[in-house]
Backbone as JSON Lines, residues from 0, in Angstrom:
{"i":0,"aa":"R","n":[-144.16,-66.93,73.35],"ca":[-144.5,-65.76,74.15],"c":[-143.24,-65.0,74.56]}
{"i":1,"aa":"N","n":[-142.22,-65.75,74.97],"ca":[-140.96,-65.1,75.34],"c":[-140.34,-64.39,74.15]}
{"i":2,"aa":"A","n":[-140.42,-65.02,72.99],"ca":[-139.87,-64.39,71.78],"c":[-140.61,-63.09,71.48]}
{"i":3,"aa":"A","n":[-141.91,-63.06,71.73],"ca":[-142.7,-61.85,71.49],"c":[-142.23,-60.74,72.42]}
{"i":4,"aa":"F","n":[-142.05,-61.06,73.69],"ca":[-141.58,-60.05,74.65],"c":[-140.19,-59.54,74.26]}
{"i":5,"aa":"E","n":[-139.33,-60.46,73.83],"ca":[-137.98,-60.06,73.42],"c":[-138.03,-59.15,72.19]}
{"i":6,"aa":"Y","n":[-138.91,-59.47,71.26],"ca":[-139.05,-58.64,70.07],"c":[-139.5,-57.23,70.45]}
{"i":7,"aa":"V","n":[-140.51,-57.14,71.29],"ca":[-141.02,-55.83,71.72],"c":[-139.92,-55.04,72.41]}
{"i":8,"aa":"D","n":[-139.21,-55.69,73.33],"ca":[-138.12,-55.0,74.04],"c":[-137.03,-54.54,73.08]}
{"i":9,"aa":"A","n":[-136.66,-55.41,72.15],"ca":[-135.61,-55.07,71.19],"c":[-136.04,-53.92,70.29]}
{"i":10,"aa":"T","n":[-137.3,-53.92,69.9],"ca":[-137.82,-52.85,69.06],"c":[-137.78,-51.52,69.8]}
{"i":11,"aa":"E","n":[-138.21,-51.53,71.04],"ca":[-138.17,-50.3,71.84],"c":[-136.74,-49.78,71.95]}
{"i":12,"aa":"A","n":[-135.82,-50.66,72.23],"ca":[-134.41,-50.26,72.36],"c":[-133.88,-49.7,71.05]}
{"i":13,"aa":"Y","n":[-134.21,-50.37,69.95],"ca":[-133.76,-49.92,68.63],"c":[-134.27,-48.52,68.33]}
{"i":14,"aa":"V","n":[-135.56,-48.28,68.6],"ca":[-136.14,-46.97,68.28],"c":[-135.62,-45.89,69.24]}
{"i":15,"aa":"M","n":[-135.35,-46.26,70.47],"ca":[-134.77,-45.28,71.4],"c":[-133.4,-44.81,70.91]}
{"i":16,"aa":"V","n":[-132.64,-45.74,70.38],"ca":[-131.29,-45.41,69.89],"c":[-131.36,-44.75,68.51]}
{"i":17,"aa":"N","n":[-132.35,-45.11,67.71],"ca":[-132.48,-44.62,66.33],"c":[-133.86,-44.0,66.1]}
{"i":18,"aa":"P","n":[-134.22,-42.96,66.82],"ca":[-135.59,-42.44,66.72],"c":[-135.94,-41.78,65.39]}
{"i":19,"aa":"T","n":[-134.94,-41.42,64.62],"ca":[-135.23,-40.73,63.36],"c":[-135.18,-41.63,62.13]}
{"i":20,"aa":"T","n":[-134.98,-42.92,62.33],"ca":[-134.96,-43.81,61.17],"c":[-136.36,-43.87,60.55]}
{"i":21,"aa":"E","n":[-136.37,-44.05,59.26],"ca":[-137.63,-44.06,58.52],"c":[-138.57,-45.17,58.99]}
{"i":22,"aa":"D","n":[-138.0,-46.29,59.42],"ca":[-138.83,-47.43,59.81],"c":[-139.24,-47.43,61.28]}
{"i":23,"aa":"A","n":[-138.89,-46.41,62.03],"ca":[-139.23,-46.38,63.46],"c":[-140.73,-46.51,63.72]}
{"i":24,"aa":"P","n":[-141.59,-45.71,63.07],"ca":[-143.02,-45.86,63.37],"c":[-143.57,-47.23,62.99]}
{"i":25,"aa":"A","n":[-143.13,-47.77,61.87],"ca":[-143.6,-49.09,61.45],"c":[-143.15,-50.17,62.43]}
{"i":26,"aa":"N","n":[-141.92,-50.06,62.9],"ca":[-141.42,-51.04,63.87],"c":[-142.2,-50.96,65.19]}
{"i":27,"aa":"L","n":[-142.44,-49.75,65.66],"ca":[-143.21,-49.59,66.9],"c":[-144.63,-50.12,66.73]}
{"i":28,"aa":"F","n":[-145.22,-49.84,65.59],"ca":[-146.58,-50.32,65.33],"c":[-146.62,-51.84,65.34]}
{"i":29,"aa":"K","n":[-145.65,-52.47,64.7],"ca":[-145.6,-53.93,64.69],"c":[-145.4,-54.47,66.1]}
{"i":30,"aa":"A","n":[-144.56,-53.83,66.88],"ca":[-144.35,-54.25,68.27],"c":[-145.64,-54.11,69.07]}
{"i":31,"aa":"A","n":[-146.39,-53.05,68.82],"ca":[-147.67,-52.86,69.51],"c":[-148.64,-53.98,69.16]}
{"i":32,"aa":"E","n":[-148.67,-54.35,67.9],"ca":[-149.55,-55.44,67.47],"c":[-149.16,-56.75,68.14]}
{"i":33,"aa":"I","n":[-147.88,-57.0,68.26],"ca":[-147.42,-58.22,68.93],"c":[-147.78,-58.17,70.41]}
{"i":34,"aa":"A","n":[-147.57,-57.02,71.04],"ca":[-147.93,-56.88,72.45],"c":[-149.43,-57.12,72.65]}
{"i":35,"aa":"K","n":[-150.23,-56.59,71.75],"ca":[-151.69,-56.8,71.83],"c":[-152.02,-58.28,71.67]}
{"i":36,"aa":"T","n":[-151.37,-58.93,70.73],"ca":[-151.64,-60.34,70.45],"c":[-151.34,-61.23,71.66]}
{"i":37,"aa":"V","n":[-150.28,-60.91,72.39],"ca":[-149.93,-61.74,73.56],"c":[-150.63,-61.25,74.83]}
{"i":38,"aa":"G","n":[-151.49,-60.24,74.7],"ca":[-152.3,-59.83,75.83],"c":[-151.68,-58.82,76.77]}
{"i":39,"aa":"T","n":[-150.59,-58.18,76.36],"ca":[-150.01,-57.13,77.19],"c":[-150.55,-55.79,76.68]}
{"i":40,"aa":"F","n":[-151.79,-55.52,77.08],"ca":[-152.53,-54.41,76.51],"c":[-151.97,-53.05,76.92]}
{"i":41,"aa":"K","n":[-151.49,-52.92,78.14],"ca":[-150.9,-51.64,78.56],"c":[-149.65,-51.34,77.74]}
{"i":42,"aa":"K","n":[-148.87,-52.35,77.45],"ca":[-147.67,-52.17,76.62],"c":[-148.11,-51.78,75.2]}
{"i":43,"aa":"A","n":[-149.12,-52.44,74.67],"ca":[-149.61,-52.1,73.33],"c":[-150.07,-50.64,73.3]}
{"i":44,"aa":"L","n":[-150.81,-50.22,74.32],"ca":[-151.28,-48.84,74.37],"c":[-150.11,-47.85,74.4]}
{"i":45,"aa":"S","n":[-149.09,-48.17,75.18],"ca":[-147.95,-47.24,75.26],"c":[-147.21,-47.17,73.93]}
{"i":46,"aa":"L","n":[-147.14,-48.28,73.21],"ca":[-146.48,-48.28,71.9],"c":[-147.32,-47.54,70.87]}
{"i":47,"aa":"Y","n":[-148.64,-47.72,70.91],"ca":[-149.5,-46.94,70.01],"c":[-149.35,-45.45,70.3]}
{"i":48,"aa":"D","n":[-149.31,-45.09,71.58],"ca":[-149.12,-43.68,71.95],"c":[-147.78,-43.15,71.42]}
{"i":49,"aa":"W","n":[-146.77,-43.97,71.5],"ca":[-145.44,-43.57,71.02],"c":[-145.51,-43.22,69.53]}
{"i":50,"aa":"V","n":[-146.19,-44.06,68.78],"ca":[-146.34,-43.8,67.34],"c":[-147.11,-42.5,67.11]}
{"i":51,"aa":"V","n":[-148.25,-42.36,67.78],"ca":[-149.12,-41.21,67.56],"c":[-148.44,-39.91,67.99]}
{"i":52,"aa":"N","n":[-147.79,-39.94,69.14],"ca":[-147.22,-38.71,69.7],"c":[-145.88,-38.32,69.07]}
{"i":53,"aa":"T","n":[-145.08,-39.3,68.71],"ca":[-143.75,-39.01,68.18],"c":[-143.72,-38.94,66.66]}
{"i":54,"aa":"Y","n":[-144.61,-39.71,66.02],"ca":[-144.61,-39.78,64.56],"c":[-146.03,-39.5,64.02]}
{"i":55,"aa":"P","n":[-146.62,-38.35,64.37],"ca":[-148.01,-38.09,63.99],"c":[-148.24,-38.01,62.48]}
{"i":56,"aa":"E","n":[-147.22,-37.76,61.71],"ca":[-147.37,-37.67,60.26],"c":[-147.12,-39.01,59.56]}
{"i":57,"aa":"S","n":[-146.76,-40.03,60.32],"ca":[-146.5,-41.34,59.71],"c":[-147.8,-41.99,59.27]}
{"i":58,"aa":"K","n":[-147.68,-42.92,58.33],"ca":[-148.89,-43.6,57.88],"c":[-149.43,-44.55,58.95]}
{"i":59,"aa":"Q","n":[-148.63,-44.88,59.96],"ca":[-149.08,-45.76,61.04],"c":[-149.87,-45.01,62.12]}
{"i":60,"aa":"A","n":[-149.71,-43.71,62.21],"ca":[-150.33,-42.94,63.3],"c":[-151.85,-43.08,63.35]}
{"i":61,"aa":"P","n":[-152.57,-42.93,62.23],"ca":[-154.03,-43.08,62.32],"c":[-154.46,-44.46,62.82]}
{"i":62,"aa":"M","n":[-153.84,-45.5,62.28],"ca":[-154.21,-46.86,62.72],"c":[-153.83,-47.1,64.16]}
{"i":63,"aa":"A","n":[-152.72,-46.54,64.59],"ca":[-152.31,-46.69,65.99],"c":[-153.35,-46.06,66.9]}
{"i":64,"aa":"L","n":[-153.86,-44.9,66.53],"ca":[-154.88,-44.24,67.34],"c":[-156.18,-45.03,67.33]}
{"i":65,"aa":"F","n":[-156.58,-45.5,66.15],"ca":[-157.81,-46.3,66.07],"c":[-157.68,-47.58,66.9]}
{"i":66,"aa":"L","n":[-156.56,-48.26,66.77],"ca":[-156.38,-49.51,67.5],"c":[-156.24,-49.28,69.0]}
{"i":67,"aa":"K","n":[-155.72,-48.13,69.39],"ca":[-155.7,-47.79,70.82],"c":[-157.13,-47.74,71.34]}
{"i":68,"aa":"A","n":[-158.01,-47.07,70.62],"ca":[-159.42,-47.01,71.03],"c":[-160.03,-48.4,71.09]}
{"i":69,"aa":"F","n":[-159.72,-49.21,70.08],"ca":[-160.28,-50.56,70.03],"c":[-159.82,-51.4,71.21]}
{"i":70,"aa":"V","n":[-158.54,-51.33,71.54],"ca":[-158.01,-52.09,72.69],"c":[-158.67,-51.62,73.98]}
{"i":71,"aa":"L","n":[-158.82,-50.32,74.13],"ca":[-159.48,-49.79,75.32],"c":[-160.91,-50.31,75.42]}
{"i":72,"aa":"E","n":[-161.59,-50.34,74.29],"ca":[-162.98,-50.8,74.28],"c":[-163.09,-52.31,74.43]}
{"i":73,"aa":"D","n":[-162.45,-53.03,73.55],"ca":[-162.68,-54.46,73.43],"c":[-161.9,-55.29,74.45]}
{"i":74,"aa":"N","n":[-160.66,-54.94,74.68],"ca":[-159.82,-55.75,75.56],"c":[-159.82,-55.28,77.01]}
{"i":75,"aa":"M","n":[-159.87,-53.96,77.2],"ca":[-159.76,-53.42,78.55],"c":[-161.11,-52.98,79.12]}
{"i":76,"aa":"K","n":[-162.13,-52.98,78.29],"ca":[-163.5,-52.62,78.69],"c":[-163.59,-51.25,79.34]}
{"i":77,"aa":"N","n":[-162.74,-50.33,78.88],"ca":[-162.74,-48.96,79.38],"c":[-163.48,-48.09,78.37]}
{"i":78,"aa":"I","n":[-164.8,-48.07,78.5],"ca":[-165.67,-47.45,77.51],"c":[-165.42,-45.94,77.4]}
{"i":79,"aa":"E","n":[-165.28,-45.27,78.53],"ca":[-165.11,-43.81,78.48],"c":[-163.77,-43.42,77.85]}
{"i":80,"aa":"A","n":[-162.72,-44.15,78.17],"ca":[-161.43,-43.87,77.55],"c":[-161.5,-44.16,76.05]}
{"i":81,"aa":"A","n":[-162.16,-45.25,75.67],"ca":[-162.32,-45.59,74.26],"c":[-163.1,-44.49,73.54]}
{"i":82,"aa":"R","n":[-164.16,-44.01,74.18],"ca":[-164.96,-42.93,73.58],"c":[-164.07,-41.72,73.27]}
{"i":83,"aa":"S","n":[-163.27,-41.34,74.23],"ca":[-162.39,-40.19,74.06],"c":[-161.41,-40.39,72.9]}
{"i":84,"aa":"V","n":[-160.85,-41.58,72.79],"ca":[-159.87,-41.84,71.73],"c":[-160.55,-41.94,70.37]}
{"i":85,"aa":"Y","n":[-161.73,-42.56,70.29],"ca":[-162.45,-42.58,69.01],"c":[-162.77,-41.15,68.57]}
{"i":86,"aa":"E","n":[-163.19,-40.3,69.51],"ca":[-163.48,-38.9,69.18],"c":[-162.21,-38.18,68.71]}
{"i":87,"aa":"Q","n":[-161.09,-38.47,69.36],"ca":[-159.81,-37.89,68.94],"c":[-159.47,-38.36,67.53]}
{"i":88,"aa":"F","n":[-159.68,-39.64,67.25],"ca":[-159.42,-40.18,65.92],"c":[-160.25,-39.44,64.87]}
{"i":89,"aa":"L","n":[-161.54,-39.28,65.13],"ca":[-162.42,-38.62,64.16],"c":[-162.05,-37.16,63.97]}
{"i":90,"aa":"A","n":[-161.62,-36.51,65.03],"ca":[-161.2,-35.11,64.92],"c":[-159.89,-34.98,64.15]}
{"i":91,"aa":"S","n":[-158.99,-35.92,64.37],"ca":[-157.67,-35.86,63.74],"c":[-157.65,-36.4,62.32]}
{"i":92,"aa":"Y","n":[-158.48,-37.41,62.05],"ca":[-158.44,-38.1,60.76],"c":[-159.85,-38.31,60.19]}
{"i":93,"aa":"P","n":[-160.6,-37.22,59.98],"ca":[-162.0,-37.37,59.54],"c":[-162.16,-38.02,58.17]}
{"i":94,"aa":"D","n":[-161.12,-37.99,57.35],"ca":[-161.21,-38.56,56.0],"c":[-160.53,-39.92,55.88]}
{"i":95,"aa":"H","n":[-160.06,-40.46,56.98],"ca":[-159.37,-41.76,56.95],"c":[-160.37,-42.86,56.61]}
{"i":96,"aa":"S","n":[-159.89,-43.92,55.99],"ca":[-160.76,-45.02,55.6],"c":[-161.43,-45.7,56.8]}
{"i":97,"aa":"F","n":[-160.88,-45.52,57.99],"ca":[-161.48,-46.11,59.18],"c":[-162.39,-45.14,59.94]}
{"i":98,"aa":"A","n":[-162.64,-43.96,59.38],"ca":[-163.51,-42.98,60.05],"c":[-164.92,-43.55,60.24]}
{"i":99,"aa":"D","n":[-165.45,-44.24,59.23],"ca":[-166.77,-44.85,59.38],"c":[-166.78,-45.9,60.48]}
{"i":100,"aa":"D","n":[-165.7,-46.67,60.57],"ca":[-165.59,-47.69,61.61],"c":[-165.54,-47.04,63.0]}
{"i":101,"aa":"A","n":[-164.79,-45.95,63.09],"ca":[-164.7,-45.24,64.37],"c":[-166.06,-44.68,64.76]}
{"i":102,"aa":"E","n":[-166.77,-44.12,63.8],"ca":[-168.11,-43.58,64.05],"c":[-169.05,-44.69,64.5]}
{"i":103,"aa":"F","n":[-169.0,-45.83,63.8],"ca":[-169.83,-46.98,64.18],"c":[-169.5,-47.44,65.59]}
{"i":104,"aa":"S","n":[-168.22,-47.56,65.89],"ca":[-167.8,-47.99,67.22],"c":[-168.24,-47.01,68.29]}
{"i":105,"aa":"L","n":[-168.1,-45.75,67.99],"ca":[-168.5,-44.7,68.93],"c":[-170.0,-44.77,69.21]}
{"i":106,"aa":"N","n":[-170.78,-45.0,68.18],"ca":[-172.23,-45.07,68.35],"c":[-172.69,-46.35,69.03]}
{"i":107,"aa":"N","n":[-171.83,-47.34,69.11],"ca":[-172.23,-48.63,69.69],"c":[-171.44,-49.02,70.93]}
{"i":108,"aa":"L","n":[-170.73,-48.07,71.5],"ca":[-169.95,-48.37,72.71],"c":[-170.85,-48.89,73.82]}
{"i":109,"aa":"G","n":[-170.41,-49.96,74.44],"ca":[-171.14,-50.51,75.57],"c":[-172.27,-51.45,75.2]}
{"i":110,"aa":"K","n":[-172.57,-51.57,73.92],"ca":[-173.65,-52.46,73.5],"c":[-173.1,-53.86,73.28]}
{"i":111,"aa":"T","n":[-173.94,-54.84,73.51],"ca":[-173.55,-56.22,73.25],"c":[-173.63,-56.49,71.75]}
{"i":112,"aa":"N","n":[-172.99,-57.55,71.32],"ca":[-173.06,-57.94,69.91],"c":[-174.51,-58.21,69.49]}
{"i":113,"aa":"E","n":[-175.28,-58.76,70.4],"ca":[-176.68,-59.05,70.11],"c":[-177.47,-57.76,69.9]}
{"i":114,"aa":"E","n":[-177.23,-56.75,70.72],"ca":[-177.92,-55.47,70.58],"c":[-177.55,-54.82,69.25]}
{"i":115,"aa":"I","n":[-176.29,-54.87,68.9],"ca":[-175.85,-54.28,67.63],"c":[-176.48,-55.03,66.46]}
{"i":116,"aa":"Q","n":[-176.49,-56.35,66.53],"ca":[-177.08,-57.16,65.47],"c":[-178.57,-56.84,65.32]}
{"i":117,"aa":"A","n":[-179.29,-56.71,66.43],"ca":[-180.72,-56.38,66.37],"c":[-180.94,-55.02,65.72]}
{"i":118,"aa":"E","n":[-180.12,-54.05,66.04],"ca":[-180.24,-52.72,65.44],"c":[-179.96,-52.77,63.94]}
{"i":119,"aa":"L","n":[-178.94,-53.53,63.55],"ca":[-178.61,-53.65,62.13],"c":[-179.74,-54.32,61.36]}
{"i":120,"aa":"E","n":[-180.35,-55.34,61.95],"ca":[-181.47,-56.02,61.3],"c":[-182.66,-55.08,61.15]}
{"i":121,"aa":"K","n":[-182.9,-54.27,62.18],"ca":[-183.99,-53.3,62.13],"c":[-183.74,-52.28,61.01]}
{"i":122,"aa":"L","n":[-182.52,-51.79,60.91],"ca":[-182.17,-50.85,59.84],"c":[-182.35,-51.49,58.47]}
{"i":123,"aa":"Q","n":[-181.94,-52.75,58.35],"ca":[-182.07,-53.45,57.07],"c":[-183.55,-53.57,56.7]}
{"i":124,"aa":"Q","n":[-184.4,-53.89,57.66],"ca":[-185.83,-54.0,57.4],"c":[-186.42,-52.65,56.98]}
{"i":125,"aa":"Q","n":[-185.97,-51.58,57.64],"ca":[-186.45,-50.25,57.3],"c":[-186.02,-49.88,55.87]}
{"i":126,"aa":"N","n":[-184.79,-50.21,55.53],"ca":[-184.28,-49.91,54.19],"c":[-185.08,-50.7,53.13]}
{"i":127,"aa":"Q","n":[-185.4,-51.95,53.42],"ca":[-186.17,-52.75,52.49],"c":[-187.57,-52.18,52.32]}
{"i":128,"aa":"A","n":[-188.16,-51.73,53.42],"ca":[-189.5,-51.14,53.36],"c":[-189.48,-49.85,52.55]}
{"i":129,"aa":"N","n":[-188.44,-49.04,52.76],"ca":[-188.32,-47.79,52.0],"c":[-188.13,-48.06,50.52]}
{"i":130,"aa":"N","n":[-187.34,-49.09,50.19],"ca":[-187.11,-49.45,48.78],"c":[-188.39,-49.96,48.13]}
{"i":131,"aa":"N","n":[-189.22,-50.65,48.89],"ca":[-190.49,-51.17,48.36],"c":[-191.49,-50.04,48.12]}
{"i":132,"aa":"D","n":[-191.37,-48.95,48.89],"ca":[-192.28,-47.81,48.73],"c":[-191.96,-46.99,47.48]}
{"i":133,"aa":"E","n":[-190.76,-47.13,46.97],"ca":[-190.34,-46.31,45.82],"c":[-190.8,-46.84,44.53]}
């Protein structure tokens, strides 16, 4: 855990001193993932924001925004903030491979896993019935 904190701190310092290096967004993204893994969610959110706001054209920016929404939803239970970030993701990256995931998450915010599973089973049954009618 201490090594994780040291890594995150060192990464932040490195990027502050070298903000234009090609690997800055990737390093920040990795630090955010480590912060999330050790449960420092506010730190992870700030690092995701750093990637999105400072390096919006980087390949890490879309995932940073998506994962920010996920952390807000899943780890911090802040449904309204998660909703806003998922909507921002869809507006900013409508063609990203995670757009369907963001849409699914947005449509299921606040629902329990059991509620989502029941809805999916109902949809599956409807699809099977429609296929049988054809």
